[in-house]
MARMIKE-361796 format. One record per residue (C-alpha): residue number from 1; x, y, z. Coordinates in steps of 0.001 Angstrom, whole numbers, plus 500000, padded with zeros to 6 digits. Layout:
N
nr / X / Y / Z
NUM / X / Y / Z
...
// end
This chain:
642
nr / X / Y / Z
1 / 302041 / 502890 / 420886
2 / 302627 / 505404 / 418230
3 / 305907 / 507400 / 418159
4 / 304068 / 510642 / 418357
5 / 302281 / 509471 / 421667
6 / 305663 / 508597 / 422997
7 / 307564 / 511563 / 422113
8 / 304915 / 513639 / 423648
9 / 304752 / 511763 / 427036
10 / 308595 / 511557 / 427374
11 / 310420 / 513926 / 424886
12 / 313891 / 512903 / 426224
13 / 313255 / 509260 / 425149
14 / 313630 / 508624 / 421407
15 / 311507 / 505886 / 419642
16 / 312547 / 505356 / 416203
17 / 312285 / 502389 / 413796
18 / 315442 / 500477 / 413152
19 / 315421 / 501483 / 409342
20 / 315440 / 505161 / 410394
21 / 318786 / 504921 / 411631
22 / 321985 / 504877 / 408995
23 / 324346 / 502250 / 409259
24 / 327757 / 503177 / 410527
25 / 330675 / 502766 / 408271
26 / 332600 / 499256 / 408625
27 / 335602 / 500219 / 406549
28 / 338620 / 498902 / 407983
29 / 337147 / 496869 / 410696
30 / 337920 / 493338 / 410752
31 / 335790 / 490926 / 411025
32 / 332737 / 493141 / 409833
33 / 329143 / 492352 / 411051
34 / 328474 / 490424 / 408121
35 / 331307 / 488210 / 408497
36 / 330341 / 487702 / 412332
37 / 326732 / 487076 / 411115
38 / 327837 / 484443 / 409061
39 / 329429 / 482062 / 411472
40 / 326188 / 479608 / 411011
41 / 326454 / 475847 / 411624
42 / 325971 / 473714 / 408668
43 / 323458 / 471587 / 411089
44 / 320441 / 472990 / 412259
45 / 321010 / 474253 / 416047
46 / 318692 / 471954 / 417762
47 / 317964 / 469041 / 415684
48 / 320012 / 465602 / 415428
49 / 320794 / 464526 / 411921
50 / 319241 / 461099 / 411348
51 / 320972 / 457936 / 409715
52 / 319668 / 456178 / 406622
53 / 318192 / 452755 / 407518
54 / 321466 / 451044 / 405682
55 / 323788 / 453468 / 407687
56 / 325391 / 454631 / 404274
57 / 324143 / 458098 / 404867
58 / 323008 / 461037 / 407227
59 / 320164 / 463451 / 406838
60 / 320237 / 466747 / 408474
61 / 318250 / 470228 / 408356
62 / 320491 / 472676 / 407470
63 / 321534 / 475729 / 409737
64 / 322202 / 477814 / 406376
65 / 318686 / 477279 / 404500
66 / 316613 / 475310 / 406712
67 / 316188 / 472265 / 403947
68 / 316847 / 468778 / 404005
69 / 320470 / 467599 / 403067
70 / 322247 / 464349 / 402814
71 / 325688 / 463641 / 403127
72 / 327468 / 460034 / 402917
73 / 328728 / 458626 / 406311
74 / 332090 / 458012 / 404738
75 / 332284 / 461786 / 403509
76 / 331777 / 463943 / 400097
77 / 329811 / 466981 / 399183
78 / 326332 / 466932 / 400629
79 / 323477 / 466899 / 398487
80 / 320235 / 469007 / 398825
81 / 317090 / 466952 / 399076
82 / 314444 / 469765 / 399655
83 / 314134 / 473435 / 399220
84 / 313961 / 475432 / 402408
85 / 311183 / 473977 / 404994
86 / 310229 / 477127 / 406672
87 / 311117 / 476724 / 410120
88 / 310984 / 472725 / 410303
89 / 312274 / 471070 / 413848
90 / 311980 / 467838 / 415476
91 / 313518 / 465563 / 412625
92 / 313053 / 461955 / 412764
93 / 313206 / 459011 / 410512
94 / 310509 / 456224 / 410606
95 / 311899 / 452599 / 411618
96 / 311501 / 451259 / 408117
97 / 313582 / 454004 / 406404
98 / 310990 / 455468 / 404254
99 / 310165 / 458591 / 405644
100 / 311977 / 461189 / 407046
101 / 309484 / 463622 / 409409
102 / 309807 / 467079 / 410587
103 / 307078 / 469395 / 412387
104 / 306908 / 472855 / 410617
105 / 304307 / 475978 / 410739
106 / 300635 / 474975 / 409481
107 / 297517 / 477157 / 410035
108 / 296626 / 477344 / 413875
109 / 299972 / 476182 / 415022
110 / 302172 / 473279 / 413502
111 / 301931 / 469684 / 412120
112 / 304033 / 466933 / 411035
113 / 305165 / 466345 / 407465
114 / 307290 / 463636 / 405846
115 / 309391 / 463648 / 403077
116 / 309224 / 460253 / 401285
117 / 312810 / 459407 / 400313
118 / 311606 / 456979 / 397704
119 / 309120 / 459251 / 395843
120 / 311156 / 462210 / 396818
121 / 307950 / 464595 / 397903
122 / 306566 / 465835 / 400880
123 / 303338 / 464966 / 402222
124 / 301490 / 466384 / 405380
125 / 300931 / 463309 / 408300
126 / 298941 / 465322 / 410837
127 / 296269 / 467969 / 410671
128 / 295565 / 468517 / 414240
129 / 297273 / 471980 / 414026
130 / 297502 / 473294 / 417782
131 / 301196 / 472779 / 418419
132 / 302986 / 469404 / 418070
133 / 305817 / 469736 / 421196
134 / 307206 / 465968 / 420856
135 / 306489 / 463026 / 418965
136 / 307934 / 459515 / 418127
137 / 307268 / 456343 / 415802
138 / 305807 / 453134 / 416532
139 / 308313 / 450224 / 416146
140 / 306370 / 449176 / 412705
141 / 306446 / 452756 / 411356
142 / 302744 / 452645 / 410927
143 / 301674 / 455090 / 413694
144 / 302936 / 458274 / 415604
145 / 302357 / 458987 / 419128
146 / 302597 / 462703 / 419823
147 / 301560 / 465607 / 422179
148 / 299332 / 468222 / 421066
149 / 297579 / 471206 / 422944
150 / 294501 / 471623 / 420710
151 / 292391 / 471042 / 423506
152 / 293444 / 473513 / 426084
153 / 296406 / 471418 / 427684
154 / 298816 / 469071 / 426226
155 / 297576 / 465744 / 425561
156 / 298590 / 462312 / 424027
157 / 297520 / 461330 / 420525
158 / 297841 / 458377 / 418282
159 / 297975 / 459128 / 414569
160 / 298142 / 456643 / 411811
161 / 300652 / 457283 / 409037
162 / 299265 / 456477 / 406319
163 / 295765 / 458476 / 406203
164 / 296462 / 461225 / 408974
165 / 293376 / 459527 / 411426
166 / 293979 / 460785 / 414826
167 / 292816 / 459802 / 418162
168 / 293451 / 461361 / 421630
169 / 294190 / 458930 / 424131
170 / 294744 / 461133 / 427240
171 / 292741 / 464097 / 428543
172 / 294187 / 465391 / 431645
173 / 294044 / 469034 / 432522
174 / 297769 / 468572 / 433293
175 / 300477 / 468935 / 430587
176 / 301108 / 465273 / 429019
177 / 303997 / 464927 / 426470
178 / 306900 / 463248 / 425440
179 / 305443 / 459965 / 424292
180 / 307772 / 456932 / 423571
181 / 307050 / 453364 / 422411
182 / 308108 / 449931 / 424021
183 / 309927 / 447935 / 421516
184 / 307075 / 445434 / 421070
185 / 304587 / 448642 / 419926
186 / 302211 / 447497 / 422662
187 / 302594 / 450298 / 425013
188 / 303105 / 454391 / 424717
189 / 305118 / 455762 / 427811
190 / 304350 / 459611 / 428458
191 / 305024 / 462024 / 431023
192 / 302498 / 464329 / 432986
193 / 303748 / 467355 / 434714
194 / 302225 / 468436 / 438018
195 / 300522 / 472088 / 437998
196 / 303710 / 473684 / 439179
197 / 305962 / 471724 / 436378
198 / 308121 / 470528 / 439244
199 / 307131 / 467016 / 439747
200 / 306787 / 464469 / 436645
201 / 304864 / 461158 / 436931
202 / 305377 / 458653 / 433941
203 / 302396 / 456461 / 432667
204 / 302280 / 453643 / 430408
205 / 298776 / 453425 / 428070
206 / 297976 / 451197 / 425173
207 / 298083 / 452940 / 421768
208 / 294323 / 452473 / 421516
209 / 293799 / 454274 / 424695
210 / 292229 / 453078 / 428014
211 / 293432 / 453035 / 431544
212 / 296869 / 454346 / 432112
213 / 299067 / 452923 / 434886
214 / 301975 / 454683 / 436790
215 / 305667 / 453428 / 436081
216 / 307738 / 456308 / 437328
217 / 307756 / 459265 / 439532
218 / 310478 / 462122 / 439731
219 / 310443 / 464976 / 442127
220 / 311884 / 468654 / 442664
221 / 312831 / 469061 / 439062
222 / 311251 / 472465 / 437552
223 / 310779 / 472141 / 434015
224 / 310525 / 475570 / 432521
225 / 310455 / 473919 / 428892
226 / 307112 / 472254 / 429405
227 / 308697 / 468845 / 429915
228 / 311757 / 469173 / 427611
229 / 314431 / 469290 / 430389
230 / 313104 / 465867 / 431635
231 / 312458 / 464735 / 427999
232 / 311439 / 460950 / 426607
233 / 311489 / 458268 / 428937
234 / 313388 / 455663 / 426677
235 / 313038 / 451762 / 426931
236 / 315846 / 449568 / 426378
237 / 315624 / 447342 / 423219
238 / 314727 / 444160 / 425222
239 / 311964 / 446251 / 426773
240 / 312809 / 445757 / 430377
241 / 314522 / 448860 / 431448
242 / 313855 / 452765 / 431289
243 / 316191 / 455503 / 431009
244 / 315192 / 458962 / 432177
245 / 316671 / 462248 / 433142
246 / 316514 / 463378 / 437059
247 / 318127 / 466098 / 439315
248 / 317715 / 463729 / 442207
249 / 321708 / 463454 / 442685
250 / 321905 / 467371 / 442416
251 / 322865 / 467342 / 438801
252 / 320805 / 466519 / 435927
253 / 321884 / 463104 / 435129
254 / 320548 / 459586 / 433719
255 / 318933 / 456934 / 435779
256 / 317796 / 453352 / 435092
257 / 314724 / 451683 / 436456
258 / 312846 / 448458 / 435699
259 / 309603 / 448922 / 433504
260 / 308031 / 446721 / 435744
261 / 308822 / 448805 / 438880
262 / 311794 / 448895 / 441038
263 / 314510 / 451286 / 442580
264 / 316182 / 453451 / 440126
265 / 320097 / 453634 / 439836
266 / 322435 / 456096 / 438220
267 / 323748 / 455356 / 434812
268 / 327099 / 456951 / 435213
269 / 327075 / 459202 / 438184
270 / 329276 / 462310 / 438013
271 / 329223 / 465968 / 439057
272 / 328068 / 467213 / 435657
273 / 325031 / 467767 / 433749
274 / 324193 / 465195 / 431084
275 / 322067 / 465290 / 428183
276 / 320764 / 463656 / 425066
277 / 320861 / 459912 / 426269
278 / 320332 / 457224 / 423350
279 / 320461 / 453451 / 423614
280 / 322870 / 451550 / 421634
281 / 320723 / 449308 / 418935
282 / 321803 / 446353 / 420970
283 / 320913 / 447902 / 424334
284 / 324095 / 447082 / 425927
285 / 325396 / 450808 / 426050
286 / 324175 / 454311 / 426437
287 / 325767 / 457394 / 424911
288 / 325198 / 460491 / 426338
289 / 326384 / 464284 / 426588
290 / 328349 / 465587 / 429541
291 / 328701 / 469284 / 430287
292 / 331492 / 470591 / 432704
293 / 332094 / 474372 / 432924
294 / 330866 / 475082 / 429490
295 / 332791 / 472282 / 427541
296 / 330297 / 469403 / 426455
297 / 332030 / 465818 / 425925
298 / 330389 / 462532 / 424467
299 / 330570 / 459586 / 426679
300 / 329470 / 456012 / 426467
301 / 328241 / 454002 / 429382
302 / 327669 / 450279 / 429852
303 / 323902 / 449792 / 430417
304 / 324748 / 446942 / 433105
305 / 326651 / 449044 / 435185
306 / 330258 / 450413 / 435378
307 / 332355 / 453556 / 434472
308 / 331482 / 455816 / 431418
309 / 334114 / 456230 / 428906
310 / 334853 / 459393 / 426770
311 / 334755 / 458948 / 423134
312 / 335071 / 462687 / 422052
313 / 336793 / 464976 / 424669
314 / 337187 / 468451 / 423474
315 / 339698 / 470687 / 425608
316 / 337485 / 473392 / 424221
317 / 334014 / 472934 / 422505
318 / 330620 / 471808 / 422233
319 / 329527 / 468084 / 421126
320 / 326131 / 468208 / 420448
321 / 323141 / 466040 / 418699
322 / 324971 / 462662 / 418978
323 / 323296 / 459478 / 417468
324 / 324093 / 455904 / 417049
325 / 324300 / 454540 / 413392
326 / 322024 / 451778 / 412829
327 / 324548 / 448788 / 413592
328 / 325782 / 450631 / 416543
329 / 329299 / 450760 / 415195
330 / 329584 / 454669 / 414779
331 / 328313 / 457695 / 416350
332 / 327640 / 460780 / 414643
333 / 327634 / 464295 / 416302
334 / 327776 / 467796 / 415933
335 / 330836 / 470047 / 417137
336 / 331836 / 473578 / 417381
337 / 333850 / 475684 / 419516
338 / 333768 / 479472 / 420255
339 / 335402 / 480437 / 417008
340 / 334086 / 477791 / 414798
341 / 330604 / 476952 / 413809
342 / 328904 / 473597 / 414278
343 / 329488 / 470849 / 411646
344 / 328532 / 467313 / 411603
345 / 331210 / 464471 / 412397
346 / 331119 / 460853 / 412698
347 / 333479 / 458668 / 415011
348 / 333864 / 454951 / 415896
349 / 331612 / 453702 / 418734
350 / 334890 / 452331 / 420471
351 / 336587 / 455759 / 419706
352 / 339310 / 456895 / 417630
353 / 339957 / 459881 / 415010
354 / 336657 / 461355 / 413503
355 / 335629 / 462189 / 410372
356 / 334232 / 465391 / 409425
357 / 331405 / 465317 / 407086
358 / 330146 / 469054 / 406803
359 / 332377 / 472270 / 406406
360 / 330659 / 475437 / 407457
361 / 331392 / 478393 / 405343
362 / 332280 / 481313 / 407623
363 / 332253 / 484107 / 405020
364 / 335676 / 485024 / 405489
365 / 335741 / 484919 / 409427
366 / 338263 / 482025 / 410176
367 / 338974 / 480921 / 413394
368 / 341954 / 483006 / 413687
369 / 339790 / 486208 / 412784
370 / 338094 / 485439 / 415735
371 / 338833 / 486075 / 419500
372 / 339457 / 482759 / 421667
373 / 337957 / 483489 / 424804
374 / 339593 / 482547 / 427936
375 / 338043 / 480632 / 430887
376 / 338464 / 482860 / 434450
377 / 336714 / 482693 / 437590
378 / 336632 / 484674 / 440831
379 / 334967 / 483885 / 444365
380 / 332235 / 485839 / 445816
381 / 330264 / 484978 / 449102
382 / 332036 / 481552 / 449087
383 / 331047 / 480957 / 445486
384 / 332887 / 480201 / 442636
385 / 331994 / 482293 / 439667
386 / 333084 / 481199 / 436097
387 / 333215 / 483254 / 433291
388 / 334464 / 483603 / 429829
389 / 336994 / 486680 / 429102
390 / 337165 / 487961 / 425392
391 / 340174 / 490033 / 425269
392 / 340493 / 492374 / 422151
393 / 343290 / 491527 / 419739
394 / 346318 / 494132 / 419092
395 / 345939 / 495555 / 422814
396 / 349563 / 496764 / 423275
397 / 351627 / 497098 / 426343
398 / 350013 / 499870 / 428615
399 / 346801 / 499885 / 426672
400 / 343745 / 500231 / 428812
401 / 340481 / 499027 / 427326
402 / 336703 / 499584 / 428415
403 / 334631 / 496252 / 429884
404 / 331271 / 495212 / 428825
405 / 329959 / 492705 / 431379
406 / 327639 / 490401 / 429057
407 / 324987 / 488554 / 430781
408 / 323036 / 485577 / 429725
409 / 319386 / 485113 / 430109
410 / 317264 / 482437 / 431586
411 / 318178 / 483049 / 434397
412 / 318549 / 479118 / 434582
413 / 320922 / 478984 / 431457
414 / 324546 / 479197 / 430857
415 / 327259 / 480505 / 428631
416 / 329384 / 477425 / 426944
417 / 331896 / 476755 / 424362
418 / 329731 / 477704 / 421566
419 / 329938 / 480687 / 419255
420 / 328582 / 484058 / 420684
421 / 327932 / 486658 / 418024
422 / 327779 / 489993 / 420624
423 / 331114 / 489276 / 422729
424 / 332899 / 488718 / 418946
425 / 331598 / 491811 / 417743
426 / 332424 / 494046 / 421035
427 / 335781 / 492356 / 421487
428 / 336604 / 493099 / 417546
429 / 335648 / 496547 / 418371
430 / 338238 / 497240 / 421354
431 / 336149 / 496230 / 424366
432 / 337111 / 493362 / 427021
433 / 333975 / 491405 / 427200
434 / 333437 / 489195 / 430171
435 / 330734 / 486886 / 430191
436 / 329862 / 485400 / 433624
437 / 327779 / 482198 / 434629
438 / 326514 / 483629 / 437917
439 / 324644 / 481970 / 440504
440 / 321251 / 480698 / 439205
441 / 322831 / 479412 / 436086
442 / 322701 / 475894 / 435025
443 / 325575 / 473637 / 434552
444 / 327103 / 473808 / 438124
445 / 324482 / 471926 / 439893
446 / 320945 / 472274 / 441208
447 / 322203 / 473882 / 444543
448 / 324023 / 476678 / 442475
449 / 321130 / 476790 / 439798
450 / 318375 / 477425 / 442607
451 / 320574 / 480158 / 444474
452 / 318875 / 483219 / 443034
453 / 315313 / 481675 / 443721
454 / 313382 / 484532 / 445824
455 / 316348 / 486646 / 445043
456 / 316648 / 488136 / 441325
457 / 318508 / 491087 / 441045
458 / 320497 / 490687 / 444427
459 / 322861 / 487627 / 444822
460 / 323541 / 487240 / 440947
461 / 324054 / 491215 / 440769
462 / 326597 / 490922 / 443502
463 / 328353 / 488163 / 441582
464 / 328477 / 490605 / 438598
465 / 329862 / 493350 / 440594
466 / 332519 / 490883 / 441950
467 / 333547 / 490329 / 438410
468 / 333739 / 494002 / 437908
469 / 336111 / 494283 / 440840
470 / 338340 / 491548 / 439521
471 / 338381 / 493390 / 435818
472 / 339499 / 496636 / 437418
473 / 342721 / 494970 / 438631
474 / 343914 / 493796 / 435149
475 / 346549 / 495542 / 433573
476 / 344858 / 496029 / 430249
477 / 341347 / 497206 / 431835
478 / 340081 / 501118 / 432015
479 / 338731 / 500674 / 435343
480 / 336588 / 503957 / 435074
481 / 334829 / 502612 / 431968
482 / 332720 / 499397 / 432700
483 / 329565 / 498841 / 430840
484 / 326822 / 495897 / 431096
485 / 324486 / 494364 / 428750
486 / 322336 / 491460 / 427943
487 / 318925 / 489926 / 426851
488 / 315922 / 488725 / 428333
489 / 316977 / 487793 / 431881
490 / 320191 / 489426 / 430708
491 / 318381 / 492517 / 430112
492 / 316528 / 492266 / 433313
493 / 319815 / 492104 / 435126
494 / 321046 / 495048 / 433476
495 / 318034 / 497117 / 434724
496 / 318819 / 495620 / 438166
497 / 322605 / 496742 / 437544
498 / 321217 / 500628 / 436671
499 / 318858 / 500620 / 439470
500 / 320607 / 498919 / 442304
501 / 324109 / 499407 / 441498
502 / 324527 / 503356 / 441137
503 / 328127 / 504442 / 440300
504 / 329325 / 500929 / 439268
505 / 328676 / 501106 / 435425
506 / 329059 / 503904 / 432978
507 / 326746 / 502503 / 430407
508 / 324075 / 500196 / 430432
509 / 322147 / 498430 / 427354
510 / 319177 / 496376 / 428546
511 / 317703 / 494263 / 425836
512 / 314268 / 492813 / 425941
513 / 313859 / 492905 / 429861
514 / 311345 / 493534 / 432110
515 / 311806 / 496149 / 435122
516 / 308490 / 495487 / 436882
517 / 308120 / 491869 / 437935
518 / 304592 / 492171 / 438782
519 / 303786 / 493652 / 435329
520 / 305908 / 490636 / 433782
521 / 303376 / 488486 / 435456
522 / 300468 / 490227 / 434323
523 / 300948 / 491405 / 430963
524 / 302834 / 488575 / 429411
525 / 300182 / 485680 / 428420
526 / 302815 / 482870 / 428306
527 / 302286 / 480285 / 430679
528 / 305994 / 479124 / 431030
529 / 306895 / 482542 / 432252
530 / 304229 / 482496 / 434947
531 / 305512 / 479064 / 435977
532 / 309117 / 480276 / 436055
533 / 308107 / 483429 / 438100
534 / 305956 / 481047 / 440404
535 / 308869 / 478626 / 440990
536 / 311702 / 481071 / 441498
537 / 309904 / 483999 / 443290
538 / 306652 / 482364 / 444369
539 / 303221 / 481923 / 443317
540 / 301396 / 485334 / 442569
541 / 298879 / 486689 / 443790
542 / 299492 / 485188 / 447361
543 / 300835 / 486646 / 450396
544 / 302407 / 489998 / 451436
545 / 305864 / 487810 / 451786
546 / 305574 / 487152 / 448012
547 / 304378 / 490635 / 447022
548 / 307531 / 491605 / 449012
549 / 309741 / 489633 / 446753
550 / 308256 / 490737 / 443556
551 / 308658 / 494163 / 444915
552 / 312240 / 493653 / 445642
553 / 313018 / 492222 / 442423
554 / 311704 / 495080 / 440255
555 / 314023 / 497372 / 439115
556 / 311689 / 499861 / 438213
557 / 311199 / 501191 / 442043
558 / 314725 / 502168 / 442313
559 / 315102 / 503531 / 438922
560 / 315568 / 507015 / 440371
561 / 318881 / 506111 / 441661
562 / 320591 / 505125 / 438524
563 / 323618 / 507043 / 437661
564 / 324522 / 505228 / 434370
565 / 323338 / 506481 / 430866
566 / 320940 / 503742 / 429839
567 / 319904 / 502294 / 426245
568 / 316410 / 500279 / 426433
569 / 316061 / 497994 / 423230
570 / 313730 / 495494 / 422112
571 / 311705 / 494092 / 418965
572 / 308065 / 494552 / 418050
573 / 305465 / 493580 / 415623
574 / 305181 / 489699 / 415118
575 / 303314 / 488833 / 418133
576 / 300178 / 490160 / 419531
577 / 301708 / 490334 / 423173
578 / 302089 / 493897 / 424687
579 / 305562 / 493086 / 426070
580 / 307002 / 496158 / 424584
581 / 305135 / 498082 / 427029
582 / 307665 / 496404 / 429861
583 / 310552 / 497785 / 428227
584 / 309125 / 501405 / 427479
585 / 307565 / 501433 / 430772
586 / 310946 / 501242 / 432359
587 / 312542 / 503639 / 429751
588 / 309824 / 506079 / 430844
589 / 310548 / 505791 / 434248
590 / 314244 / 506729 / 434052
591 / 313433 / 509632 / 431710
592 / 310531 / 510934 / 434451
593 / 313675 / 510867 / 436886
594 / 315859 / 512805 / 434515
595 / 318185 / 510120 / 433740
596 / 320096 / 509775 / 430304
597 / 318299 / 507125 / 428404
598 / 317723 / 506117 / 424922
599 / 315052 / 503807 / 423651
600 / 314497 / 501918 / 420428
601 / 312133 / 499058 / 418953
602 / 313131 / 497179 / 415809
603 / 310153 / 496234 / 413883
604 / 309008 / 492668 / 412299
605 / 310123 / 490868 / 415345
606 / 309052 / 489433 / 418454
607 / 309912 / 490891 / 421574
608 / 313559 / 489696 / 420828
609 / 315448 / 490863 / 417921
610 / 316526 / 487887 / 415719
611 / 316398 / 489152 / 412244
612 / 319578 / 489373 / 410265
613 / 319232 / 493015 / 409245
614 / 317535 / 494269 / 412441
615 / 320656 / 492361 / 414273
616 / 323082 / 494332 / 412151
617 / 321425 / 497398 / 412877
618 / 320961 / 496784 / 416375
619 / 324800 / 496008 / 416801
620 / 325768 / 499215 / 415255
621 / 323444 / 501130 / 417732
622 / 324898 / 499628 / 420718
623 / 328195 / 500023 / 419561
624 / 327523 / 503741 / 418796
625 / 326107 / 504081 / 422535
626 / 328904 / 502450 / 424141
627 / 331460 / 504450 / 421960
628 / 329837 / 507586 / 423231
629 / 330041 / 506673 / 427021
630 / 332779 / 504099 / 427211
631 / 335345 / 505661 / 424924
632 / 335166 / 509428 / 425603
633 / 337482 / 511653 / 427696
634 / 335653 / 511860 / 430769
635 / 336600 / 510386 / 434182
636 / 334510 / 509414 / 437230
637 / 334650 / 510911 / 440499
638 / 336523 / 508576 / 443271
639 / 334133 / 506974 / 446247
640 / 335353 / 509767 / 448508
641 / 334158 / 512547 / 446238
642 / 330359 / 511051 / 445910
// end
């Protein structure tokens, strides 16, 4: 919508491009935004490095430039293999060690490309276009099984690596993905999601196609990521046992089942979420990552049964993307903390001191320049709500700082021991930042994760308000200056705070949120969002009861009750979705009711703001807004005066 139209409709709401706002001076402020933005992991955020076939080196996608790099497993300076690959993901190595493959954008979607380690050249392996969401090599390296959606749903294909010839071997209207191979190469396993993405059925099929037979069924595990939460079913090297992820214990943990059928048993039961499991090369052990209250460790469990042992146990930090060396003697992994970017390490599989292989440059932001958050908690309605507390440095006795409640997206997600840009930025500017894992967050068991189903903006908001009450009791907090912000569902919860909790907050910034949940369902043509709404709020359209839930969770219907000055922000320009209307509509409703509201969209983005320059400008805009309303000289009326 052109800016002139917006200004004409709602003159009190400003619509300006990011470039139109001059950058605020940062002289004398440490660390700068540039420094905070430069805390970038050496290894890509989602892709596990792969070992060379001889175990002498590791190859990884750089988090800095997106190219392929190689580093010796014994240490030393990394060497560049390729120029930036333009958003490559899903790094794999062929079993024969000749190719390193990855998925990157191609006309129509994306495809698999390979880097020939001998020829030192790239070639395109698949030409299906559509979207390759998951894939794996056959044991002989001649074929790749992949999931692709070019035919209107996700199906399994088998591709010849030599010439790219492709054959579709499944054709269900339901989503099928995450194909893996039995060790003899004679069978492909894949997972079919039901229509709700809640139940998973695993099938076995010949690589040439034909009838598929069911081998495993798992129920009641909502998979917002189109099957990625359940992930690959991995078969043991002896071909007898399957390893899969399930919530059947009340936590996301790993289970073992005979490939020929039988009762599953837990690999290493614990009250924690497990991820990234891998069989050891000899099949005697399984490594996995274990998450407890935001801290993630590396564990190894005997496949035959027995307690798991912890190989890397950080007091604070995130172990990620672990892989066995080809001989099983070592494990590679990523590691980072709230003040250190992720780097690549190796450790003996038996345990011992780690070897650091990469050293991320943080552009002057040494760990000592950043705020190390404290883990805190409060209780609300019988629940323990865990949170991260970022206290600004340099607070003197008697100082009282304003507070920003920082809410995560999802809502099924969580804050963890990784680096967080916005809390570090605002803490460095003198704000107390509290980042809570409210009900609905992952990482605290399935029951906690489902507690905000049919209840968006109510129980989870009360958890935030209990955090505000906790903050107001702290001697270093200004109890009359409380702000709130968040992105995506965090932006929605900020809208809920504006509309459903008048009088609590003195400033609110909603990032890429949706104020009208029914509109969210209708205007955003992204299937996973619709599935999320159906699972958490109820299938729309259906019954008057479900419609009542959608209305109850739509902040726009109570915008007239808002008291906090609001800033509504998002990105636009790189997609064809009309999502910007969602934020604009909420801003317009606030303005229509004579509320203080500022509105800004940043060009060259999706609905979210990811670009470095736009992010830099957005942080300065957010800071200016919070400075106006949380660091001024005004005071609020007491409850008895309202």
